[in-house]
N, C-alpha and C positions, 0 to 999 in steps of 0.2 A: 280236920288238917289235911286229912287227904284230900278232900274235896278241896281245899285252897290250893293244893299241888297239883292237881287235876286242872285246876280254872289257870294257874300259873302256865301250866304245859299247853292247854290250850292258847292262852293268850299270845305265848311264845310261838306256836306256829303258823297262828295268824299271822303275826307279825311275819315271820320267816317268808311264808305264804303271798303276803303284800308286795316284801322286799322282792321276792323272786318273779314276781308278776311285774312290780317296776321296773326292775332289771331287764328282763325280757322286751318290754316297752322300751327303755332306754335302750337298748342294744339295737333293737329293730330301727330305732330312729334313728340312732348312731350310725348303722348302716346304709338307711336312707339317705342321710346326708351325708358321709363319705362319699356313695354313690354318686351324688347329685353333686356334691364338689368336684369329685373326679372328672363326669360330666363336664363340668364347666369349664375345668382347667383343659380337657380335652378337646371341647368346642374353640375357646381362644387359643390353643395355639396349631389349631386349623386355619383360623382367620390369617390373612393373610396382611392384616394389617397390626400395627402396635397397640397393645394393651397392657394398662401399668395401676397400678393400687397405691398410694400412699397412706401415712398415718397424718396423725396432725402435726409433727414437723417437717412434714414434707419428704421423708425418708421412704424410699420405695420398700414395699412390704413384700410385694408379686408383682413379674413381667412374665408375658407369654415370650413363646419362641421366638416370634416374630419381632418382637423388642430388643430381645437379647442379641438376636441375628445383625441387628442394624446397629449394632457397638461392637460387633465381631467378637463376642464374648459371651461364656454361659450365663444363664438366668442367678445362679447360686452368688456372683461374682458381683451381681447389680443391688444386691438387697441391702439395705442401709444406706444407700447412697442417695443425693440430692441432684438437682440438675447441677447445681454449680462444681459440682465431682464430673459430671459426665457431658452437658451438654457443651453446643458450641458459644463462646463466652461472649457473643453479638444478640444471641436471643435468650441467654439466661434468665436477663433481669424481665423480659416481656414474661418468660415462661411462670417465673416466682410470682409477678404481678398477677396472673390469672388464675394461678392456684390459691393466693389469698383472697383473691375476690371468691371465689367458691368457698373458702373455708368460713369469710366474713358473712357473708349473705346465703348460704347453705342454698344456692340456686344454680343449676345447669348453666353452664357456659359454652356458645361454639362459635367459631372462628376459623377463616379458612388462612392458609402461608404458603407461601412460595419459598421453601427453606433453603436448600442449596440443590445446583446440580439441574435447575430448570424443574424440582420436582415440585408439586401444589399437593397439599394435606390438608383436610376439611377434620378439626378435632374439636373431638367433644369433652369438657371436662364437668365432673359431675358430683354431689358431695355423697360420702357413707354413712346414712343414719341408723341406729338402731329402730327398736320398735318404739322408742320412747323421743323418738326425735333427736336422742343426743347425735353431736356430729364424732366421726370417730376417725376419720381420714377421707381421703378423697379418690375418685377413680378418674380412665381416661382412655378415649380410643381416636386414634388417627387414620381415616380413609387416605388413601390416593386418591385423591381426582386429576393426576395428572391428565391421562385420557380424554376426562371430562371437559378439561379445560382445554389442550388440543383441540378439541371438536369446535368446541367454543367459539375456541380464534379462527378456524378455519370455515367455522360458517359466518364468520364476521368478515372474515376476508373475502370471501363468495359476495358475500351483500353489500359489502362497501367498496372494496379492491378491484381494480381493472385484472383480470387472471393472466395476463401477458406480462405487463411492465410492474405490478405490484403497488403502483400507486393508487391516486383515490379514483372510485368512479363517478359516476353521474348523482347517483341517488345519492352517494356522501355527501357529496358537494352541492347537493341541491339542500340538505338541512344545513350544511356547515354555512354555506353564504346568505341564508334566510336569516341564521341568527346574526352574523356578522352584521347585513342591512339595518337590525334593528340598532346594533350599536352605533351604526351610521349616522342614525336619525337624533340618537340624542348627544352623540360627539358633533352633529352638525358638519361632519365631512363628506365626502364622496365617497365612492366605489366602482372600482374597473373592474371589468369581463374581457379579457383577451382569449378569443378563439384564435388558435395557431393550426394551418394546416398545411402538412407537404404537396410542394408543387411538382406534379407528373410522376406524384409516386406509384399508380398504377402501370405507368408505363415500366418502372424500374422493377416491379414484382412482376410484369408479365417478362421481361426481358431476362431479368436475373433467379426468379423465384420468391414464391414468399417466406421461405427458409430466411434469405439473405432480408430480405423488407424485414421482417421480424425482430431480426439481431439489431439492425436501424433501429427500430423503435425502441427498445429496448436502450440500445445505447444512447439515444434522445432523451428518454424519459430519466435516466442517469442524471445526464446533463443537466436537465431542466431541472431537476430534486436536488440536485446540488445547489446551484441558482438560489430555486427561491428557499429552500432551507436557510440560506446565509441573509436573506432580505427578508425573509418570515413574512413568506407568501403563499398560497396554496397553489395546488396544482392537481390538475386529474387529468384523465384520458376519457373521452366520449366516444373510443372505438376507431377501427380503423387507424387513419394517420392524423386524428384531429384531436388536441389535446388542449385545456384551458389553463391558464394565468389568472390568480384573483389577486387583484391590490387591495387589501381590504382596508386602508387606510389611504385616501386621495386628499390631500390638504392644497396642493400645488397641480396641475394638471398636465405639467411639462414632466414630472414624472412617468406618467404615462407612457410618453414618447421615450422618452429614456430608458424604463423598461424592456419597452418592445426594441429597441437598438440594440440595447446590451445581448437578450433573446436571441436576436438574430447573430449576433456576434461568435456567442456560445455553439450554436448550431451549424458554422458554414463550415465548420475545420471536416475535413473528411473522416469518414467513419470507417475504420478497418475492420472487417468482416472475410472472415477466412480465407487470410493474405491477399484479400484485393480492398482498395481505395476508393469509395463512391463518397461522392458530393450532392448534397441535396441544398433543397432551399427553401423557405417556407412564407406564405402570405399570413397576414395577421387581419385578422376584424377586432374591432373595441365597443362596445358596447358601457356608457356609464350612468351609474346610480347617482342621484335621483333623476338626472337630465334625461335619457332615455326611456327609461323603465324603473316603476318601485316596485315590481317583483322579479326574484331570481328568472325564473323559464322566460321572462320578458328581455329580462338583459342579453340571454343567452339567445334567445332570437331576434334582437337586433345586431347582438355581434355576429350574427350568423349571415346576416344580411350585409353587411359591411366586410364579412370574408367574402362572398360570393362575388360583391362589386369588385373586390381586390384581385380575384382569380380572374375576373373577366377582363380585366383593365392593366392588363401585365405583368402581373404574377410578382412573387419577390418581394410584393409591397404591403402596406401598413395602411388601414384605412378603419378612420371612426366612423361610427353611425352618424347619420344625417338624414332631415329630414326630404332632400333630394333624393336619397339613396333608399328609404322607404318608399318612395314612390316610385320610383323607379324598380323596385320590388315588387309592389301591387303591380304594376305595369307588366313585369314579367308573369305572376302568377295567372291576370287575365289572360296574358299569350298563352301561356302551357296548358290552360283550361279549351280554350278554344283549337288549338291545335288538334285535340279530341276530336274525331268525326269531321277534320278538313277535307279530307278527300272524299267520303261518303256524301259531303255536304256542293261537293265541284266548287271549292273555294281557291285549287290551285292552276297554275297555268305556268307556261314556259314561254321565255322568251329567247331571241338567241341572238350573240355578238358574231358577227363575222370575225375572222382571222385573215389576214391578208398578208403577202408577199411585201418587204419592204418598200419597193418599187410601185404598191396601189394596182399592179396589172392581174394579179389572179387573186383567187379566191384558195385559200389554205385550210378551209374548215369554219366551223364554227363551235360555242361555247354554248350551251343549254344552260339557262340561269333560273331559278325556281325564282316564283312569284306569288305573292299570297293577297287574296283581297275578302276579309272577312265580314258577316254579316252586321257584325256589332262594332268592329272594329274599325273596319274600313280598310284603307291599303296599308298592309305591316311592309317596313323596310324589313330585305333579305338579314341585315346585320344586326337584326331586332328579334326576328324569330329561329333563324338559323343554330344560332349559340345554345339558345334552349331548347330546340330539339334534337342537337346535341347532346345535351344533357340528361336528358329520358331517353327511354328507347321509341320515340317518337320517331326518331330522324330514319331508324330503319324500315318502317313503314312507308314515310316519305320517299325515302332515298330507292325503293323499288317500283314506286311510280313514279318517279323521275326518267327511269332507265328506260321503262315499258313507254311510257308515251314520248321519250324522245325518240326513240328508234320506231315508233309508233308514225309520227310526225314525220320522219324522214322516210319511210316507205309509204306515206302520201304524197309526197314532193315526186316521189318517182311515179306515182299510180298518175298524178296531175299534170307534169310537165315533164314526165321521160329522163329523170336524172337525182341521184343521192348524194350528198354532201358527206363528208367526215363531221361526226358529231361528238363534243369531248362531253364526258358526264362527269359531276364529280362524284365521289366516294366518301363517305365517312367511315371513321374506324371502327365504328360497331356494324354496320353493313359486313365488312370484311372479316368480323369475327365469331359472323355466325355459321356454324357448322353445315350448312346448307347453301352456303353465298356461292360456291360455283356451281353447283347442280342446280341450282334456281338459274343462275345467268346461262348457263347452255341451254337448258332445258327454254329459257324464253328466246333464244337465239333459234331453236328448232320451231317454237314455233309459230315465230312471225316470219321465219324463213329470210332470216334477217343476214345478210352479209357481212361477216366479223370484220373486215378491212374498214368498213366504213363508221368502225366505233372506237375513241378514244377514251381510256378511262384515267382520270386526272386522280392523286394522291398527295397528300400532305408529308409532310416531314416528318411531323409527332407519330404519322400511322407507319414509317418506315423504320422508327427508331428503334423497337424491337430486332424487325431481321430475322423475325422465325423460320423454322423450314418450312411452316405450315404455310405463313403467305408468301414464301418463295416459290414452293410449289404450285399455288393457286395462278399466278401468274405468268409464269414459264409456259402455263397449259393455256393460258388466253392467250398469250402472244404466238405460242407457236400456231394457233389458229387463225392468225392476221390481226388480232385486236391490238391497238397501240395503248401503252402506258407511259404518261407523263409526271412529272413530278410538280407541283404548284406551290407555289407562294418560298421558290428555294433563297435560303439566306436569312429564313425572317424565323428559322427554330435552331436545329440542332446543329446543321451543316455536317455531317460526319461523313468523311470519303468514304468508310466503309460501306455504306449502303449503295454509293453512285456505282463502284466497281462490281457489288453484286447481286445487286437488284436488280431485275430485267428491266431496262427505262428504255424508253425510245427519246425523250422529249423533257426538256428543262425549260419553265416557264420562269420569267426573271418577275419576281413582283412588282407590283406599281409603286410600292412607298421608296422605291431605289431609281425606278425612270422619272417619276414628277421634278423637273426642274434639273435633270443630271448635267446639262450642261451648263449651269451655274456653279454645281456643288462637286467639289474633288473630292469627297469622301464618297458619295456616292458614287462616282465615276470609276474610283479603286475599287468597289466592290463589286460594280458590275464588271467589270476587266477581270477580277477573280474567277468571276463565276462562268464566263467566256470561258477563259481557260481553260477550268476546271471541265467544261461540256465537252469543250473539243478534245481534251485529254481523252476522255472517256466516248467521245465519237458518238456523242447526242446532241440531237436539234436542238436549236433556242429559238424563244417565243418571249416578246417582251410585252407586258400587259400594263394597261393604264397609259398608253401612247397619248397625249391629248395636245400635243403642239408641233409645229414642222419643226422646231430644232431640237426636240426631243427624239423624234425619227430618224431627223439627219444624223444627227452624235451616234445613234443605236446603230443607224445602216453602214456606219463610216468605222463603226467596232466588228463587222462583220454577222450583226443580228440580223437573218433574215424572213424572220417571221414577225408579225404587229398585231396586237390584240388593243383596241382602246377608243376614245371618243374621234379621234384624229377621222379616221377610216369611218367607224359607225358605232354610234351607242346601241344596246341590246336593242332589239327589234322582234315584234309579235311575229308569229309564223307565217301571218297573209300577206308582210311587208319582206319576204326575205327571196322571194324569187323575182321582184323587181330590183331589187340592191343587187342579186346575183346577175342580173343584165346590164345594169348601171358599169359595174367592174367591167363586164366583157365588151363595152362599149367605149371603153378606155378614159372612163372617169377619172381615175387617178394616174392617168398614164403621164402627166407633166408632174406629178411629184418626183422630188429631188433634195 
């Protein structure tokens, strides 16, 4: 009996001990789980993203602090609520659909959304499963990826959009138009590329500054964007003042002409910038798919050739690419490539066209005229190669060569025949804009010991448009040492009275286009009369160029023009023939002209 009691007591003690050990272990485990749960909740509250848990009925069982803050309430008030109680109505059905998918599939679901106020979130919803894979709820976390999205958008804009105007750039258009070309093939219609470029925009920038120019470009882009959006056209900027408009579907080529004319209309209205009004015009070149090329870059290249042609032939014009333009472009490329090294190869030479008094009795000077004979191209007309040289930097070196050699020739005449003549030399805008233009010219005068009074510099109206202080000082200095300055081709450019009064000039030349058949065309007579009156008002000498007939000479002489240049008296002559011509004048060869 005692033994039984002892055994029972021992067994009880073993049970108590086992229970104690079990309790201790459970307590330790409980403390560990409690600590882990606390750490987990603390971590969730630290994370600056909404985190939530729901039961199988989609009622909230727990949310972190950030989730509660989004709804501007405490977390306890959210427990037991569903999305239909708290979420925006327009999004509730989507949220519930996603939750039900997770419940049914027991799979994680991830998606991105821009909920409101421009905020982007990447949301992950996942099933809550016990160790036996039994579902008891779902959880979710949403990360704010707005900064990433903005960075992506910024990167996309940098890659695909023009930085100044915000419209598409060349890269984006290349990709987009290539897709449209394939569609054009399938639809059996054409596609047109219209390349447009502002006329004389560089002069506007030089005169008013790039800030004004940029504002005009932005306003121009806005006008084009509004127009192209309404017409469902593509628009882009290639840089500078060059824009491109794409007509994706051309069933009738009349639409190309109509589009260009409408673009011209919307661009012509004055641009209001910083309280001032500016007028600009644009030239356009057109390439058509598949007539001109079967790829985008080829279309742009052909449109660019047409644009170059438009700018070389009057500006403010619309030109569609043709084989003739392509051939002219190939000729231009050949000329441009062979201009390089022409001076070193000794291919340039000068002719001189005399200027006489209207009665033909006295030599008033002569103009040096550049000529070029290339070993491959043969004789190249000045009208063909000088604009190309002007378009490139080649004109700077060529212009310097002309100055030096015209002065050297005059000194040779003095050495050989004992006299010098007033030699006029044409300057280019790029020459004048060189920082060392004045110093180079003064150094050349010193080097050659050349008397300044025998040098005349001819400028064009476009070169004087800027009327900047730097140019004014240069030519004031040159006139102060005896060099004469004349304005060539007056009336063909900007015809601004401002530079006639401000710029240091000695003479104005009446362009040949106003002189030819002047006695028969009243409009030309009116223009020339106005030029003569202006010149007299500003005390400037007058020179008429391109005089070829006695009737033209008589008319100009009656109007008071005293100096004549043209074929009537003499065509341009090589240097070796000048002295003989001068002798013939002095012998009275033109004494009877009246």
